[in-house]
C-alpha positions as CSV (number, residue, x, y, z in Angstrom):
1,M,13.4,11.2,-0.6
2,A,11.7,13.9,-2.8
3,D,11.4,17.4,-1.4
4,Q,8.0,17.6,0.4
5,T,7.8,21.4,0.3
6,V,5.7,23.6,-2.0
7,T,7.3,27.0,-2.3
8,V,4.8,29.9,-2.8
9,K,6.3,33.0,-4.5
10,M,5.0,36.5,-4.5
11,A,1.4,36.9,-5.8
12,E,1.0,33.1,-5.9
13,M,-1.1,30.6,-4.0
14,G,-0.5,26.9,-3.2
15,V,-2.8,24.2,-1.7
16,V,-1.8,20.8,-0.2
17,S,-3.9,18.0,1.0
18,D,-1.1,15.5,1.9
19,D,2.1,15.4,3.9
20,R,3.8,18.3,2.0
21,R,4.7,21.6,3.6
22,L,4.0,25.1,2.4
23,K,6.8,27.7,2.4
24,T,7.4,31.3,1.6
25,I,9.6,34.3,2.4
26,L,7.9,37.5,3.3
27,G,8.8,41.2,3.9
28,S,6.0,43.7,3.6
29,C,3.9,41.0,1.9
30,V,1.5,39.0,4.0
31,G,1.3,35.2,4.0
32,I,-2.2,33.9,4.7
33,I,-2.4,30.2,5.6
34,L,-5.9,28.7,5.6
35,R,-6.3,25.2,7.0
36,D,-9.0,22.8,7.7
37,P,-7.4,20.9,10.6
38,E,-9.7,17.8,10.4
39,K,-9.5,17.3,6.6
40,R,-5.8,18.3,6.6
41,V,-6.2,20.6,3.6
42,S,-4.2,23.8,3.7
43,G,-3.4,26.7,1.4
44,L,-1.0,29.6,1.4
45,A,-1.4,33.0,-0.4
46,H,1.5,35.4,-0.7
47,I,-0.3,38.8,-0.8
48,M,1.6,41.8,-2.0
49,L,-1.1,44.6,-1.8
50,P,-4.3,45.2,0.1
51,E,-6.7,45.6,-2.8
52,R,-6.9,44.9,-6.5
53,H,-5.8,47.6,-9.0
54,R,-8.2,48.1,-11.9
55,S,-7.5,45.6,-14.6
56,D,-4.9,43.4,-12.9
57,T,-6.3,39.9,-12.8
58,T,-3.5,38.3,-10.7
59,E,-5.8,36.7,-8.1
60,G,-3.0,35.9,-5.6
61,K,-1.5,39.4,-5.5
62,Y,-4.2,41.2,-3.5
63,A,-5.8,40.5,-0.2
64,D,-9.3,41.2,-1.5
65,T,-9.0,38.6,-4.3
66,A,-6.4,36.1,-2.8
67,I,-8.3,35.3,0.4
68,P,-11.6,34.4,-1.3
69,G,-9.6,32.6,-4.1
70,L,-7.7,30.6,-1.5
71,V,-11.0,29.7,0.3
72,A,-12.3,28.3,-3.0
73,R,-9.0,26.4,-3.8
74,V,-8.9,24.8,-0.3
75,A,-12.6,23.8,-0.7
76,S,-11.9,22.3,-4.1
77,Q,-9.4,20.0,-2.4
78,G,-11.9,18.9,0.3
79,G,-11.5,21.6,2.9
80,R,-14.7,22.9,4.5
81,A,-15.2,26.7,4.5
82,G,-16.9,26.6,7.9
83,S,-14.0,24.8,9.5
84,L,-11.1,27.0,8.2
85,Q,-8.6,28.6,10.5
86,A,-6.2,31.3,9.4
87,L,-2.6,32.1,10.2
88,V,-1.4,35.6,9.3
89,I,2.3,36.3,8.9
90,G,4.4,39.1,7.6
91,G,3.6,42.7,6.9
92,A,6.9,44.1,8.0
93,K,7.9,47.8,7.5
94,M,10.6,47.1,4.9
95,F,10.8,50.7,3.6
96,P,11.2,52.9,6.7
97,L,12.3,56.0,4.9
98,G,10.5,58.0,2.2
99,N,6.9,57.9,1.1
100,E,4.7,57.0,4.1
101,R,2.1,55.3,1.8
102,I,4.8,52.9,0.6
103,A,6.4,52.6,4.1
104,S,3.0,51.5,5.6
105,V,2.2,48.9,2.9
106,G,2.9,46.0,5.3
107,D,0.4,47.5,7.9
108,Q,-2.1,48.0,5.1
109,N,-1.7,44.4,4.0
110,V,-2.3,43.1,7.5
111,A,-5.3,45.3,8.1
112,A,-6.9,44.3,4.8
113,S,-6.3,40.6,5.5
114,R,-7.8,40.8,8.9
115,A,-10.9,42.6,7.6
116,I,-11.4,40.1,4.8
117,L,-10.9,37.1,7.1
118,A,-13.5,38.6,9.5
119,Q,-15.9,39.1,6.6
120,C,-15.4,35.4,5.7
121,R,-15.9,34.4,9.3
122,I,-12.5,32.7,9.4
123,P,-10.8,32.9,12.9
124,I,-7.2,33.9,13.1
125,V,-5.4,31.2,15.3
126,F,-1.9,32.5,14.8
127,E,-0.4,35.8,13.9
128,D,3.2,37.1,13.6
129,T,3.1,40.5,11.9
130,G,4.8,43.9,11.7
131,G,8.3,44.7,12.7
132,T,11.1,45.7,10.4
133,S,12.5,42.3,9.3
134,G,11.4,39.8,6.8
135,R,10.4,36.3,7.7
136,S,10.8,32.8,6.4
137,V,7.6,30.7,6.9
138,T,7.2,26.9,6.8
139,F,3.8,25.3,7.5
140,D,3.4,21.5,8.0
141,N,0.1,20.4,6.7
142,M,-0.1,17.2,8.6
143,T,0.7,18.6,12.1
144,G,-0.5,22.2,11.7
145,A,2.9,23.4,13.0
146,V,4.2,26.7,11.7
147,S,7.8,27.8,11.8
148,V,8.6,31.5,11.4
149,R,12.2,32.6,11.3
150,T,13.1,36.3,11.3
151,L,15.5,37.2,8.5
152,Q,18.5,39.5,8.9
153,A,18.0,42.8,7.2
154,M,19.0,42.7,3.5
155,K,19.7,45.9,1.6
156,G,17.1,46.4,-1.1
157,A,14.7,43.7,0.2
158,G,11.0,44.3,0.1
159,A,9.2,41.1,-0.8
């Protein structure tokens, strides 16, 4: 049997409308899963930073561009914007020492994601954020089940 998992890497987005799963690994990054539970269309964005920097056009990298972009992608696969639910995962403090702005990037990613989801009127139905450890996330599009595993600390990790 073929692998039924779509792996979403940093600054990427993926959408499924069948029985495949979405998967990513997060550190200070935030994973936003948007799903239409009736139409069974789901998307995952792997967000690295809260807001777009000047000329960078990488849509999936920033909360302020990835979330609206993911809404559009889910809608293009049959999901309805008014029926979307959000799952917010990640945002760990992976860099506890040194520059506080860098140390708090996980918190900034979570705060920006919450604010944008509120602006889009998308309710958050699941959240697992913060802490100091990375997470492995798998989302089953058919059942809506999410599996979040806490990863052991890795030296030099920061995704």
